[in-house]
C-alpha positions as CSV (number, residue, x, y, z in Angstrom):
1,M,115.2,96.4,116.6
2,K,113.8,93.7,115.0
3,K,116.5,90.6,116.3
4,I,115.2,91.7,119.4
5,A,111.5,91.9,119.2
6,L,112.5,87.7,117.9
7,T,113.8,87.1,120.8
8,M,111.5,88.3,122.7
9,L,108.8,86.2,120.9
10,A,111.1,83.1,120.8
11,A,111.7,83.3,124.8
12,A,108.0,83.9,125.3
13,I,107.3,80.7,123.5
14,T,110.0,78.5,125.5
15,L,108.8,80.0,129.0
16,P,105.8,77.9,129.5
17,A,107.4,75.0,128.9
18,T,109.6,75.1,131.7
19,G,106.5,76.4,134.2
20,E,103.8,75.0,136.0
21,C,101.8,77.8,136.3
22,F,100.2,78.2,133.4
23,A,96.7,77.4,132.9
24,Q,95.8,74.1,130.8
25,A,93.0,76.1,129.6
26,P,90.2,74.7,126.7
27,E,89.7,75.8,123.3
28,K,87.2,78.6,123.6
29,R,85.7,79.5,120.1
30,M,85.8,83.9,120.6
31,S,88.0,86.0,121.7
32,I,88.9,89.9,122.3
33,S,92.0,90.9,123.0
34,L,93.2,94.8,124.5
35,G,97.4,95.5,124.0
36,G,99.4,98.4,123.9
37,G,103.3,98.8,122.9
38,R,105.8,99.9,121.0
39,S,105.7,100.5,116.8
40,I,108.7,100.8,114.9
41,P,109.0,102.7,111.8
42,T,110.7,100.7,108.7
43,G,111.6,102.1,105.0
44,D,111.9,105.3,104.2
45,F,108.5,106.0,106.2
46,A,111.8,105.7,109.4
47,D,113.3,108.7,108.4
48,G,113.3,111.6,111.1
49,K,110.9,109.5,113.4
50,T,111.6,108.1,116.4
51,R,109.7,104.6,118.0
52,G,106.0,105.5,118.2
53,S,103.4,104.3,120.8
54,L,100.7,101.4,120.2
55,F,96.9,100.5,121.0
56,L,95.8,97.5,119.6
57,L,92.3,95.7,119.4
58,G,91.8,92.2,118.1
59,V,88.6,90.0,117.8
60,T,89.1,86.5,116.5
61,V,86.5,83.6,115.8
62,R,87.1,80.2,115.3
63,V,85.7,78.6,112.2
64,A,87.7,75.5,112.1
65,E,90.3,73.7,113.5
66,S,93.5,75.8,114.0
67,V,91.5,78.4,111.6
68,H,89.9,82.0,112.8
69,L,88.6,84.7,111.5
70,A,90.8,88.4,113.1
71,F,89.4,92.0,112.8
72,N,92.7,94.0,114.3
73,G,92.4,96.8,115.1
74,Y,95.5,100.1,116.4
75,D,96.0,103.4,116.5
76,N,100.0,104.3,116.7
77,L,101.5,107.6,117.4
78,F,105.1,109.1,116.1
79,S,107.0,111.1,116.9
80,I,109.1,113.3,114.6
81,E,113.1,114.6,115.1
82,R,112.5,118.7,114.5
83,G,112.9,119.5,111.0
84,Q,112.4,116.1,109.6
85,H,108.3,116.9,108.8
86,D,107.1,117.1,105.8
87,R,106.7,120.3,104.9
88,D,105.1,119.7,101.4
89,R,101.8,117.4,103.3
90,L,100.9,121.2,103.9
91,S,100.3,124.4,102.0
92,D,102.5,127.7,101.8
93,E,99.3,129.2,103.1
94,A,99.1,127.1,105.8
95,L,102.9,126.9,106.4
96,Q,102.8,130.3,106.7
97,R,100.4,130.9,109.5
98,L,102.0,128.6,111.7
99,G,105.2,130.2,111.4
100,P,108.7,129.6,111.0
101,H,109.1,126.8,113.9
102,V,106.9,123.8,113.1
103,D,106.8,120.7,115.6
104,A,105.0,117.5,114.3
105,N,104.2,113.9,114.6
106,V,102.7,111.3,112.8
107,S,99.0,109.1,113.4
108,L,98.8,105.7,112.1
109,E,95.1,104.7,112.5
110,G,93.4,101.7,110.4
111,G,92.1,98.1,110.7
112,N,92.6,94.9,109.0
113,F,90.7,91.6,108.4
114,G,92.2,88.3,107.6
115,L,92.8,84.7,109.0
116,M,94.7,83.8,111.6
117,Y,96.3,80.0,111.8
118,K,96.9,79.1,115.6
119,T,97.9,75.6,117.0
120,T,96.0,74.4,120.0
121,T,99.6,73.0,121.5
122,S,98.9,73.7,125.6
123,P,99.7,75.2,127.6
124,A,100.8,78.2,124.5
125,A,99.5,78.4,121.9
126,V,101.4,80.0,118.6
127,Y,99.9,81.5,116.2
128,G,99.8,83.6,112.8
129,V,97.9,86.3,111.2
130,G,97.8,87.5,107.8
131,G,94.8,90.6,106.6
132,I,93.5,93.3,104.2
133,G,92.4,96.6,105.3
134,Y,92.7,100.6,105.3
135,S,95.3,102.6,106.9
136,R,94.6,106.2,107.6
137,V,97.5,108.7,108.5
138,I,97.4,112.0,109.6
139,D,100.1,114.3,109.9
140,R,99.9,117.1,112.8
141,F,101.9,120.5,112.3
142,F,102.0,122.7,115.4
143,G,103.6,126.4,115.5
144,T,103.2,129.2,117.8
145,V,102.7,132.7,116.4
146,H,102.5,135.5,119.0
147,D,102.5,133.0,122.1
148,T,99.4,131.4,120.5
149,K,99.3,127.8,119.4
150,L,98.6,127.0,115.7
151,T,97.8,123.3,114.2
152,A,97.5,122.2,111.2
153,F,96.5,118.5,109.8
154,S,97.3,116.2,106.4
155,T,95.2,113.4,105.9
156,E,95.4,110.4,103.7
157,T,93.8,106.9,104.0
158,S,94.7,103.7,101.5
159,F,94.5,100.2,101.4
160,S,97.2,98.3,103.6
161,I,98.4,94.4,104.0
162,L,98.8,92.9,107.7
163,L,101.6,89.7,108.6
164,G,102.4,89.1,111.9
165,G,102.5,85.9,114.6
166,G,102.8,85.5,118.5
167,V,102.3,83.2,121.0
168,H,99.3,83.2,123.2
169,V,99.3,81.9,126.7
170,P,96.7,80.9,128.4
171,M,96.8,82.5,132.3
172,T,93.1,80.8,133.3
173,S,90.0,79.2,131.6
174,T,89.2,82.4,130.0
175,V,91.7,85.0,130.5
176,G,95.7,84.6,128.5
177,L,97.8,87.1,127.3
178,A,99.8,87.1,124.0
179,L,102.7,88.6,122.9
180,D,103.2,89.3,119.2
181,V,105.3,91.2,116.6
182,R,103.3,92.5,113.3
183,Y,104.6,93.9,109.7
184,I,102.1,96.7,108.2
185,R,102.6,98.2,104.6
186,A,100.0,101.4,103.8
187,F,100.1,101.8,99.9
188,N,100.2,105.1,99.5
189,D,102.7,107.7,97.7
190,R,104.9,107.4,101.4
191,N,105.0,103.9,101.0
192,V,104.5,104.2,105.0
193,Q,105.3,100.4,106.6
194,W,106.0,100.0,110.3
195,M,105.9,97.1,113.1
196,P,103.9,97.0,115.9
197,V,105.3,95.0,118.9
198,A,102.5,94.6,121.3
199,L,102.1,93.0,124.9
200,S,98.2,92.4,125.0
201,I,95.6,90.8,127.2
202,V,93.5,87.8,126.2
203,F,89.6,87.2,127.1
204,S,87.7,84.1,125.9
205,F,84.4,83.4,125.5
206,W,81.6,80.9,124.1
207,K,82.7,77.2,125.0
208,M,84.0,74.6,122.3
209,E,81.5,71.8,122.6
210,P,83.0,68.3,122.8
211,G,83.2,66.1,119.3
């Protein structure tokens, strides 16, 4: 899957160079991006889990030539194969209440703050981003007892890091598309790590003054 993501990224970078339909957009000072895609669990965290859904929010502010402050917020949801959930996250009392047949999923929520280095190449800009922040892992467990659906939760919050990169293609003077691949690691007792692959729509504001 990593090779597929890298291939998609390379294609997105080379496509604008061969087309004439992309806007020659001037640099703006601030941008807001909203996107979605797929998240790929990696390492030991991938055991028993499927690729998850992703929602991504980003805000960047240009502070120097090619350098931007970057905030990223995200929400990921992973399904867990039956029988592969981490039963140790719950007490014996909770497991007895849920019954013998327990399903589960895992949400990864959080945000990171850091720096983005972005080229001014037109019509497409390539960027790299890195940051530190927090991640919250929410294990949800579901069971049915006597036709009654029951739910239990386990939550853990920890420090995290983010590294990634992508390509931004302006379509008009204020709207563009971005494709990126990121790696996020949460430093908790499970060493949770995953790779979000996102396609986002980017809104650019606050026109740069000449000079």
